[in-house]
C-alpha positions, 0 to 999 in steps of 0.5 A: 684166591690169589694162590690160585691166581698165582698158580693160573699165572705159572700155568699160562707161562707154561702154556706160552711155551707150548705154543711155541713147541714145533711138536704142539703146533704140529699136532692139530688136537693139542694145538686146538687144546693148548690154544683153547686153555690160552683163551680162557687163562688170558683175561684171568692173568691179565686182570690178575696183573693189573690187580697187582699193580693196583694194589701196589699203587694203593700200598705206595700211596698209603705210605706216601700219605703216611709221610706227607705233611698237610697241605696240597701234597697230602690232598693230591696223595689222597687222590691217588689212594682213592683211585688205586683203591677203587681200581684194585676193588673193581678188579678184585670183583672182576677176577671173582667173576673170572674165576667162577666155574667155566660152562664146558660148552663154552666156545662150541657151536649151537644145535637149535631145534624148534617144534610147534606144541600145543596149538595146532597149526597156530603153533607151528606158525609160532615156530617159524616165527621163533626160527626168523627171530633167531635167525635176525638175532644170529645175523645181528651178533655176527653168528653163522646159521645153517639149517640142518633139517625142517619139516614145513607144515601145511600153512607155511609153519614148522612142525620142526626145524633144526639149525646150527648157530656158528660162533665162539659165543654161540653157546653163551648167547643162545643156551638160556633160549631152551624151554616152552615159549608160549604166544598169545595173539589172534591167529590167522586161522581164527575167524572171530577175532579171539586171542588164542594161547599156543606154544613151541618148544625150544631145545639148545644142544651144544655141538659134539665133536666125535672125540666128545661122544662115542658112538658104536655102530651096533647100537644104531638102527638106520632107516632110509625112506623117500623125503616128503613135503607138506601134505605128503607131496614127493620131494624126490624120487630116491630114498634120500631121507635118513632116520637114525635111532640110538638103540640104548637110549631110544633117541631118534633123528631124521633128516631129509632136506638134503638130496644125498643120503650121506649128507642126511646121514651126516647131519643126522649123526650131528644132532644125535651126537649133540643130543647124547652130549647134553643128556650125558652132561644133564645126568652129571648135573643132576647127580651133583645138584638137585634133579632138574626138569629137561628144557623142553617139559611137556610143551604145555602152555603152563610150562613156559619160560617166556610169553610173547603177547602181540596185543600188548607188544609185551614179552616177558621172561618168567625165570627173572620176572623181565618184562618188555613192551618192545615185542615188535623189535624183539621179534626183529632179533633185538634179543640183547636185553633178554639175553644179557639179563639172563647171562647177568642173572646166571652170574649173580646166582653163580657168585652167590653160590660161591660165597655161600660156599666159602 
């Protein structure tokens, strides 16, 4: 580990030189890449330097303790040694975490798609509830949020809604939200007061730059049509809605919220690039490890990552066995306890994998 840290420190010094190089400063793409690497290396190098200082303090205290006679001085030195040992051990654990493989999507904006799944109109209403929950959570975290497209249902829910969350930490806070979400409650459409189980699917995609995904024009089939609202009501009188089909993969993206065909096409291309990037990343991950199920699955109620039980005011994340009896607060955007637990679980599994491979 120390050899690796020394190499990263040398790289960090080289990056600092590049940041003052006029050739780099004048090239926006190179400057972006070098600045990103600087942000990645700085916390590692800072912790490494603090660790080295703590080890030096520890070694000095050990040497002094060996030379000290019994008495008050020895007690003081022993206290300093204990403090230095504790500090160096703490920094060593932090460095192990900082050296874990980085998620290639860290720092990217996030595109989130929510669809009503099983449960008819109740599933669509739940999809809107999830959208509002994420909107409030993004606001609490200081992220920007932009609706890219939506397909409202007849009773005010969403058949589908797509939005972008903007912020350096957006991916790390939203990436574990992908999958089927199950709700248990009495629907507004239920006249007998019976609890129903419905579901909505959430797909989380990293925003892809044009340089991340190469798309050939010949691989696209683009259809334009007239936008419609709930119940088939005409929204405008021009063919502004856009449907793009990526022929090699069969991925279809449709956008109609904007009044301009050009704007709808631009947003559809954003989503298409994100889906293609995620598909490619999933393919590589499957090749490097055991094949995994996609985030959405079939959208069935049994394929859930999280359950929202309104009667018991309970939310349960089934992946980590976490249950909270504060569903009312969670739906108001207080997701930190769940998100932090999922992030901690991911780090613990990474550390266990690193140690197992060592």
